[in-house]
Residue, then its C-alpha position, 0 to 999 in steps of 0.5 A: m526414039q534414040q536413047q541418050p547415052q548415060h554417062e557415069l558420075p566420077t566417084v573418089v577412089a584415093a585423094g586427088e584421083y577420080r574414077s568412074s563408077p563400074y559399068v554392068g559387066q565390069t569386073v571390079a578388083e577386090k582389094p587384097s587384105d593388108y593385115y594392118t591391125l595385125s602388123i600394128f599388134t605385132l610391132l607393139c606386142c610380139c616382136w617390133p623388128i618384124g612388126f615394122y617389117a610387116l607394117k611397111y609391106s601393109n602400107k605397100v599394099r594400100n599404096l600398090f592398090a591404089a595405084g592399080d598394081l593388083n599383083g604387086a598388092k597381092e604379093a606384098s599382102k603375102n609378105a605381111i601376113t608371112a612377117n606377122i606370123i613369124g613375129i607372133i611365133l618369135g614374140v610367144l617363144v621369147l616369152v615362153g623362154v622368158i617364163v621358163y627362164v624365171v621359173m628356173v632361176v626361182i626354183 
């Protein structure tokens, strides 16, 4: 008895792009974190110029991963988290500086 080859059903990956489902033994690349929410927080609450830069790289992670460039997506992910950390630190330092200035002027 001959076995019929099983065909994989396509699954939607991104708008207009189709890929077949992974088969047994195939490794599936895990998407690097894009830090999108953190980038929006940094943009709105901490330091907007650096937050804009971080948001740009967050979007780049999504686009590169959708295009199949895993190494580029990982690099963009590193840039996004680095920009977010710098933006949050600068935002906190500015906030502390303003509070210290206001306290010094009032006293």
